[in-house]
VEXTI-576779 format. One record per residue: x, y, z of N, C-alpha, C, O, CB in turn; residue in one letter. Coordinates in steps of 0.001 Angstrom, whole numbers, plus 500000, padded with zeros to 6 digits. Glycine has a CB too. Layout:
// residues N
XYZXYZXYZXYZXYZA/...
***
This chain:
// residues 267
567109855953149203566844855214150449566664853737150131565922853381149216565581855773151178M/567339852881150882567149851446150729566025850968151647565920851413152790568459850688151032T/565187850062151147564073849556151928564436848287152674563573847663153291562887849304151036L/565706847896152627566147846700153337566580847090154748567566847811154901567306845993152576T/565876846637155779566273847011157150567570846323157545567923845265157025565162846650158156P/568269846955158483569500846360158979569501846389160501568729847115161128570735847097158416K/570373845595161070570495845553162523571169846826163027572197847249162498571289844304162969T/570580847426164051571132848646164627572392848323165425572458847313166125570090849348165522I/573381849192165306574628848988166051574390849097167549573476849801167977575690850006165614D/575207848403168362575061848488169831575219849926170322575796850777169646576098847582170530P/574687850166171520574756851503172115573638852418171675573723853631171873576060852138171783G/572577851863171076571509852700170532570766853477171622570356854614171389570525851841169756W/570587852887172803569841853584173851570558854869174268569934855927174364569645852667175071A/571850854780174513572604855964174899572691856958173741572567858167173939574006855572175367R/572903856441172541573046857308171369571752858069171091571780859276170855573448856481170137R/570626857372171117569360858030170797568892858943171920568232859948171657568294856995170502W/569217858617173160568887859526174256569605860855174070569003861918174225569260858900175615T/570881860797173741571652862016173511571126862777172297570984863999172339573135861682173322R/570841862059171223570406862723169995569004863311170128568748864404169623570445861746168833Q/568096862607170797566745863151170970566772864370171877566024865322171656565798862084171546S/567635864351172905567773865530173771568320866712172977567922867853173209568697865220174972A/569229866444172045569766867518171214568698868072170278568627869284170077570966867019170407E/567865867203169701566786867668168834565797868530169613565298869531169098566061866477168195L/565516868138170853564625868955171678565259870309171965564582871335171906564291868235172995F/566542870320172273567224871570172616567250872536171436567189873749171640568650871285173083R/567338872032170217567400872910169048566116873709168856566159874872168456567684872096167802R/564977873087169139563692873786168945562709873340170024561755872626169719563103873505167517A/562918873742171278562029873302172361560594873775172169559648873072172525562550873802173692P/560436874967171605559078875468171384558298874593170419557108874353170621559123876889170859G/558963874111169365558301873235168400557936871909169044556831871406168837559198873001167179L/558851871332169826558573870060170490557404870203171461556516869351171490559821869556171231A/557397871266172250556309871488173200555000871752172455553931871339172904556640872666174140I/555089872439171322553895872679170520553282871380170008552062871218170043554226873587169351G/554117870449169530553618869156169060553013868368170210551960867750170049554744868349168398V/553664868382171369553131867668172534551814868285172998550887867565173368554151867679173684M/551731869615172979550488870284173381549349869933172432548227869679172869550686871808173424T/549640869918171126548617869542170152548159868107170373546969867807170268549147869713168725L/549099867226170678548756865831170980547769865765172151546771865048172080550036865015171307F/548044866504173219547162866495174386545792867061174054544775866485174441547784867286175528S/545750868184173338544476868821173019543621867953172103542410867841172295544715870174172371L/544254867341171106543515866488170177542875865317170916541704865004170705544441865972169064V/543654864677171781543120863510172493542123863894173575541226863113173892544251862716173110N/542264865073174140541364865477175214540011865955174692538990865717175336542007866568176038A/539982866622173543538766867337173149538159866903171815537053867336171490539059868783173084F/538835866069171038538264865625169760537749864202169917538533863298170205539319865705168610I/536439863977169734535923862601169806536611861729168757536834862160167626534381862576169601P/536942860498169148537687859637168234537083858244168159537633857292168713539142859547168663Q/535941858123167468535507856768167126536511856177166137537465856843165736534055856769166524P/536292854943165756537241854268164877537488855056163596538598855054163063536740852876164537L/536444855734163102536590856476161852537582857620161965538141858054160958535255857009161414A/537811858123163193538738859233163384540031858821164075541067859454163871538072860316164178L/539987857768164893541162857384165670542345857011164780543476857416165046540822856222166584N/542087856244163732543170855802162842543783856964162070545003857126162103542652854753161863V/542981857791161366543609858904160645544274859921161567545317860471161212542580859604159796P/543700860188162744544330861133163671545686860599164116546655861354164206543421861390164899I/545755859300164396547032858704164787548056858829163680549198859212163933546848857240165159T/547660858510162440548591858588161315549090860010161118550281860218160885547927858085160035A/548203860989161207548611862376160973549410862933162147550311863747161944547386863252160719F/549095862507163381549870862996164524551304862470164481552248863222164725549198862584165843M/551472861187164173552820860639164057553526861257162855554728861518162908552779859098163930V/552788861491161772553381862159160613553847863565160946554913863989160499552387862208159470G/553051864295161733553453865634162156554684865573163052555587866399162923552303866335162885L/554724864601163959555888864435164828557139864161164001558179864780164227555654863294165834L/557047863242163049558199862932162202558611864150161371559801864385161160557879861744161279F/557630864919160901557956866122160125558709867128160979559666867748160516556680866764159560S/558278867292162230558965868250163114560375867781163450561297868593163518558163868455164409S/560549866478163660561878865950163965562802866070162756563977866408162898561782864485164414L/562274865794161576563073865943160354563457867404160155564581867704159752562296865418159120R/562537868301160433562813869725160262563900870198161219564810870926160823561543870539160473A/563800869783162474564812870184163453566160869548163118567212870155163320564374869788164880V/566113868323162605567337867614162252568064868301161097569289868422161118567021866165161885D/567321868747160100567941869269158886567892870782158757568690871359158019567288868665157703H/566976871439159456566856872893159289566418873511160605565343874104160695565850873251158153D/567262873368161632566872873847162952566780875363163024566227875907163980567847873353163981S/567320876053162018567207877502162020565816877992161658565403879069162087568200878087161073G/565082877198160864563719877564160453562827876339160608562172875917159654563687878098158972K/562803875776161793562172874479162001560655874523161812560075873575161281562497873971163384A/560006875605162238558541875676162104558133875653160636557230874908160254557992876950162785W/558779876448159827558455876497158407558785875177157721558023874695156883559204877640157732M/559934874594158084560336873321157485559378872203157885559098871313157082561771872961157902A/558871872238159118557896871233159562556660871265158682556182870221158236557503871465161031T/556148872450158432554961872589157581555256872092156168554407871442155557554487874060157543W/556437872386155641556802871953154292556853870430154205556283869839153288558155872551153883T/557538869793155163557638868331155156556263867688155327555942866707154657558586867854156270F/555456868247156227554138867660156479553233867813155267552503866884154921553486868308157705F/553268868959154623552426869190153443552814868244152313551945867743151598552541870655152972R/554110867996152146554556867089151094554093865655151329553853864911150378556065867126150987Q/553967865266152603553596863887152917552107863713153183551656862587153392554371863413154109A/551328864801153180549932864739153611549100863784152761548276863042153295549319866121153568A/549302863795151459548499862926150578548777861457150867547846860657150966548794863235149092R/550056861095151003550387859700151292549901859291152676549484858148152866551893859478151181D/549948860204153650549422859899154976547916859673154928547392858807155629549754861026155954L/547218860455154098545770860279153964545451858911153352544518858237153788545164861411153097A/546222858507152347546011857187151740546316856075152741545605855071152797546890857024150484L/547375856258153529547700855276154561546585855196155596546200854104156012549033855628155241L/546061856358156018544974856376156996543750855639156471543086854913157211544603857815157355A/543457855830155186542312855121154568542517853609154592541629852861155001542105855594153110R/543691853166154152543953851726154085543991851106155480543460850017155697545277851457153354D/544624851806156426544699851283157797543318851230158440543017850307159196545642852144158652A/542472852228158137541121852243158681540334851027158194539654850379158990540399853541158289F/540414850709156908539672849570156364540149848261156990539343847385157305539823849512154835L/541469848137157169542002846917157767541557846791159220541098845728159639543534846900157676F/541691847871159992541354847816161419539850847659161605539412847069162592541850849084162146I/539053848175160672537600848012160752537242846534160729536440846072161541536897848755159594L/537836845789159798537562844348159702538116843627160930537442842784161521538179843753158403V/539342843966161304539969843307162459539191843595163736538990842694164550541429843767162618F/538750844839163927538020845214165143536675844517165217536232844126166297537822846725165203S/536021844359164071534734843660164056534908842219164511534099841709165287534106843702162650A/535964841558164030536219840180164448536579840123165934536137839228166654537348839561163601A/537390841094166387537794841116167789536602841399168698536476840806169770538887842163168013L/535731842305168268534551842635169064533628841424169192533047841178170249533792843818168436M/533506840674168098532678839474168132533248838451169116532508837808169859532567838860166726L/534577838313169109535222837369170029534966837764171485534583836922172297536739837302169756F/535178839052171821535019839487173203533556839477173635533265839336174822535602840878173383F/532646839623172698531228839516173033530905838101173507530244837909174528530351839891171817T/531384837113172746531170835722173156531930835408174447531432834672175299531608834759172036F/533144835970174589533949835721175793533254836298177037533198835651178083535366836338175634Y/532728837520176906532050838148178042530793837376178425530477837228179605531694839602177715S/530073836883177401528866836112177693529209834789178372528489834338179264528074835854176408A/530320834162177944530703832868178510531232833003179930531022832115180756531750832204177635A/531919834110180221532510834298181557531666835198182445532045835474183583533906834881181433T/530518835662181936529612836536182685530317837815183148530090838293184260529038835789183894H/531181838364182274531830839643182545532998839574183490533449840611183976530852840579183085G/533512838383183774534658838268184683535884838930184068536125838810182867534954836785185008A/536651839622184887537887840255184421537702841667183911538683842327183568538496839433183348G/536458842156183848536208843513183384536372844484184560535768844302185617534785843631182756I/537189845506184359537406846512185406536266847527185334536170848295184377538808847220185243V/535413847525186344534270848426186352534612849679187153535076849582188289533021847725186937K/534386850844186572534728852081187278533775852354188430532608851963188409534719853258186315P/534312853041189441533493853445190571532771854757190278533028855387189252534352853580191828G/531867855177191169531110856418190945532001857645190790531668858564190042530151856644192088P/533135857665191495534012858835191409534601859016190013534959860128189625535135858717192423A/534701857930189266535225858013187891534356858917187034534869859694186229535309856614187255W/533045858819187203532123859586186370532049861052186792531472861874186081530740858966186424F/532628861376187937532660862779188354533895863509187815534004864727187958532630862870189878R/534823862772187196535973863417186571535521864173185323534518863803184712537063862374186214L/536245865227184932535886865948183704535905865024182487536715864101182402536845867125183478P/535004865288181557534911864439180359536224864401179586536617863351179077533792864937179444N/536913865563179497538139865594178707539214864699179317540090864199178611538655867026178588W/539140864498180642540129863648181308539755862179181159540610861336180888540250864020182800L/538465861878181339538029860488181227538237859951179819538550858774179641536564860361181619R/538066860804178826538236860354177442539659860590176943540141859858176079537243861069176530H/540331861605177479541653861962176968542718860921177241543547860639176375542081863255177555G/542707860336178459543725859335178801543595858094177919544604857642177379543613858941180283V/542387857517177746542289856358176839542673856681175400543328855880174734540883855809176860P/542262857862174919542620858219173535544121858369173367544692857917172374541926859515173120R/544765859013174354546213859162174285546887857797174298547846857564173562546723860022175450A/546379856888175145546931855532175169546726854802173863547604854061173420546313854740176286G/545554855005173227545287854367171933546235854889170861546724854117170035543830854604171507D/546498856196170868547415856768169885548827856205170066549508855887169091547435858303170000T/549254856087171320550563855494171590550607854041171117551582853610170502550892855575173092L/549548853294171408549519851880171021549527851723169510550330850966168964548287851189171608T/548632852439168832548492852290167387549684852864166624550154852262165659547218852963166922L/550175854028167057551145854742166234552586854615166646553477854811165821550807856139166214G/552850854287167920554227854305168411554720852912168784555830852535168410554340855227169611I/553915852139169515554427850930170145554175849643169364554897848669169573553831850799171487F/553190849597168481552966848363167728554153848096166810554608849015166128551652848447166910L/554669846867166769555834846567165923555561846860164449554560846421163883556240845103166088P/556471847606163850556391847876162422555657849131162023555781849569160880555761846758161769G/554882849740162939554043850875162544554876852141162354554652852878161394552952851119163592V/555825852408163242556687853579163070557403853531161725557486854535161017557712853667164212L/557917852358161384558607852206160105557639852367158939557991852940157907559298850842160030Q/556424851863159106555400852008158075555145853480157770555104853873156605554099851323158511L/554974854294158808554691855717158601555918856429158040555790857264157144554246856382159923I/557107856109158554558338856725158060558534856436156576558834857350155809559548856224158859F/558371855196156162558562854825154760557471855417153879557737855807152742558586853304154612L/556246855488154393555153856101153635555466857561153343555244858029152226553823855985154403T/555976858284154330556323859681154141557532859853153223557692860901152597556596860330155480M/558381858829153140559616858944152372559446858520150916559944859192150014560695858114153016S/558742857404150681558681856858149317557259856598148830557085856027147753559467855575149249V/556234856999149590554863856843149127554123855726149842554709854959150605554851856586147653G/552825855650149582551947854718150294551957853339149652551398853147148572550522855259150335N/552584852393150307552563850984149922552470850177151222553460849590151661553850850583149066Q/551287850147151833551164849701153230551629848273153484552303848021154482549746849824153663P/551288847339152611551663845952152861553178845770152826553758845133153706551001845035151836L/553810846336151800555258846197151687555963846926152821556917846399153392555743846726150338M/555509848127153154556168848907154203555971848265155569556892848265156386555635850341154217H/554781847716155832554577847081157130555405845810157242555954845518158304553095846767157349Y/555499845047156145556336843851156160557792844222156437558481843550157204556220843093154823Q/558252845309155794559613845781156040559782846227157488560792845927158125559961846934155090T/558786846944158002558855847419159382558833846285160383559555846318161380557716848360159664G/558012845282160127557959844142161041559277843368161022559752842907162060556792843212160671Y/559866843231159822561169842574159721562227843345160498563102842745161123561589842435158252L/562152844660160464563114845466161218562964845247162718563948845269163456562942846950160888S/561720845035163169561495844761164592562066843395164976562581843227166081559989844821164922A/561975842425164071562535841101164333564056841175164382564680840555165243562080840093163256V/564650841925163471566105842056163433566634842763164688567724842458165173566533842826162174L/565845843709165203566254844476166383565325844124167545564584844972168041566228846019166094N/565377842858167970564379842336168889564466842970170277563447843090170956564527840844169003W/565660843378170712565747844029172026564962845338172031564238845636172980567221844293172405R/565114846108170968564386847365170854562891847111170709562075847837171277564905848179169665L/562532846077169947561122845737169783560500845323171110559354845672171391560960844617168755A/561249844576171936560740844185173246560537845401174148559592845445174936561694843192173911Y/561427846389174030561260847612174801559957848308174421559216848771175289562454848554174583L/559680848380173118558446849010172654557220848216173121556217848800173534558450849129171118M/557307846889173053556191846068173514555977846213175007554841846194175480556426844610173164L/557077846361175762556951846597177202556251847910177481555429847993178393558321846588177869G/556571848955176693555889850241176848554415850111176483553560850739177108556561851320175978A/554115849292175464552717849067175075551956848420176236550830848818176537552635848171173799L/552564847430176884551905846785178017551691847775179158550671847731179847552729845586178505M/552666848671179352552500849694180380551318850595180100550577850957181014553753850524180498G/551134850965178824549991851826178446548659851152178743547690851820179104550061852187176953C/548608849831178593547345849120178778546852849187180225545680848924180494547501847667178354S/547742849538181157547345849612182567546931851023182990546448851207184107548483849133183448F/547110852017182124546835853394182542545359853629182839545010854195183875547295854360181472L/544491853191181920543062853430182111542516852660183308541794853251184111542294853047180856V/542826851353183473542359850672184696542837851332185982542099851375186966542815849237184686P/544075851851185985544580852537187178543722853761187485543323853983188628546058852951186986I/543445854552186446542652855760186662541221855424187055540603856158187827542658856627185411L/540689854328186536539327853940186896539243853471188346538243853703189026538828852840185964R/540296852814188807540294852327190181540695853412191181540287853374192342541228851144190308Q/541498854380190722541902855503191581541504856795190869542371857517190376543461855474191889V/540214857095190808539748858237190032540111859567190687539405860058191568538248858153189841P/541214860131190243541714861379190806542018862349189670542596861964188654542979861134191678S/541627863599189847541877864610188817543368864759188568543808864794187419541270865962189224F/544144864847189638545584865071189486546288863841188936547255863966188184546203865464190821W/545817862660189300546390861448188717546092861399187219546950861020186422545834860185189422L/544883861783186847544536861815185424545415862783184651545875862477183551543076862195185246G/545649863975185244546527864947184578547946864390184453548609864584183434546545866287185355C/548410863693185507549751863109185471549848862038184394550858861950183695550117862518186837A/548798861215184253548811860172183225548783860783181826549438860279180913547616859222183410L/548027861868181656548027862561180363549413863102180047549877863022178909546997863707180359M/550075863657181069551430864177180864552403863059180507553282863239179663551916864911182119A/552245861895181155553110860747180837552892860301179397553857860043178677552839859570181805V/551643860209178971551346859814177585551930860819176597552481860434175566549823859688177371C/551808862104176913552306863146176015553817863083175884554356863160174779551885864524176513T/554503862943177020555958862846176981556399861583176257557372861609175502556534862871178397A/555686860464176480556034859214175809555843859323174308556619858759173537555199858067176357A/554807860051173887554568860233172454555762860909171789556225860454170743553293861061172221F/556263861987172383557389862689171758558682861897171908559436861755170945557556864086172369W/558945861380173110560243860731173381560399859441172583561395859262171882560391860431174881W/559413858535172686559508857278171940559332857521170443559884856781169629558455856275172440F/558568858550170073558475858910168665559803859396168119560160859098166979557420859970168464G/560542860153168940561880860592168533562812859398168376563597859343167429562460861586169555A/562732858450169290563524857224169144563142856482167866564003855945167170563332856306170367W/561839856458167562561388855804166335561948856485165096562362855817164149559870855791166274G/561963857812165102562546858551163975564034858230163831564515857972162728562345860074164164Y/564758858246164950566193857964164909566457856520164494567417856238163777566832858243166276L/565604855617164947565701854210164553565568854081163037566412853462162388564615853365165264W/564509854665162472564268854575161028565363855295160241565811854800159207562893855166160678C/565787856446160720566834857190160015568124856391159956568778856330158914567086858539160693R/568485855785161064569728855011161110569604853723160305570562853301159658570104854688162560E/568442853102160341568267851800159709568108851908158190568671851101157452567061851099160303M/567348852896157722567055852995156296567955853985155558568209853824154364565623853390156106F/568438855008156268569261856020155615570738855897155971571586856511155325568766857394155980E/571044855116156985572428854928157388573034856119158112574257856219158214573246854619156200G/572198857029158619572667858229159312572637857992160814571568857806161395571804859460158938T/573805857999161442573891857704162869573935858946163750573735858846164961575099856874163133K/574190860105163169574290861332163952573346862380163384573036862372162193575740861859163968E/572894863281164248572067864385163785572851865251162812574075865354162892571567865224164970N/572119865873161887572764866823160985573298868011161782572820868298162879571776867300159892A/574283868690161226574837869854161914573751870903162130572899871121161269576013870452161114R/573797871535163267572800872557163597572926873732162642574033874196162370572960873033165058E/571798874217162131571819875276161124571506876646161679571697877641160980570853874960160042T/571030876738162919570637878040163470571823878994163510571703880127163043570049877873164880A/572958878577164048574120879437164138574688879732162758575151880839162485575179878802165019K/574646878709161883575144878927160531574338880007159827574897880822159093575100877628159728Q/573012880018160049572160881026159423572511882414159930572586883362159149570684880724159689T/572725882538161230573068883850161783574417884336161241574581885511160914573104883789163325R/575373883415161154576688883808160631576577884275159179577234885232158770577685882634160735H/575735883583158411575583883975157005574965885362156883575378886160156041574722882954156256A/573959885651157738573340886954157704574346888059158073574367889126157459572141886985158647L/575173887780159080576175888759159488577178889021158358577528890169158081576910888274160750I/577638887935157706578590888076156622577988888854155459578660889700154869579061886710156153E/576730888578155124576082889291154033575923890768154368576081891641153514574721888669153724N/575605891024155639575426892425156053576744893191155957576769894350155544574876892498157496H/577850892525156346579146893173156274579560893358154808580635893891154533580204892350157042I/
***
C-alpha cells in the first residue's frame, strides 16, 4: 500500500453510491447488525471523554472491518469481520489512547475559552431546553448527542477516516497518518466539503430536538445518525480503498463462488 494520497477520479458520487449499495446487498444482516450496535452503544453506554474517543475509534474500525469482509469474502462475511477486527484491535487501541490524550488537552483549552466566552456574553447564544426535553427517555436525550459526536469525531472530521483506515492497514502512526489523511482531503476538496457540510448538519440535530422535544422526532434523528454512520462510513472506506490501494471496483462476490465450489466437490 502506498501512503501517498491521490486525487479521486470524477464520478465518485455515482460510483460509490452503486458500490456501497452492492456491499449492503451482499450482507444486509451484517450491515444492519453494525448499525444496530451503533445505536445501542450510543443510546445506553455513558460516554464521557474517556470513553467517547475509544468507542468512536473501535466503532469505525468495526465498520471498516465489516466492509472489508463483505468486499473480499462476502460468502463468510461475519467470520471475516471478526478476523479483520481482531487483527487491527491492538493498533486501534493505541490510536484511541493517543487520540484521547490529544483531545483531552484540546478540550481543556476549548472549555476554558467557552467558559470565558459565556461569562463575557452572559450565556447569549446558548440553546436552553424546555421542560418537555427532560421528560424524554434518558436513552433518547443522551443517544442523539452521542451519535452526533461519533459521526463528528469518526466520520466527518477531515482526515480521520483515512487515519483509522491507515492505522488498521499499516499500524499506529497517528501524526503521519493524520497528515496524510488531511492532505487527501485537500486534494479532494469537493468531497471534503461534502463531509464538512454533513458535519454542520449534525451540529443542528441536538438543538432541533431540544427545541422540538418529541419522542418520535428523537427516534427519527437516531435513525438518521445510524444510517449516516454506515452510508458515509462506506463512502469513506471506498474513498480510502481507491486512493491508497488503487482499487476502483468491489471485489468479485464470493458467496456464489463458494456454493459452486461446494457443489463441485460434492459431485
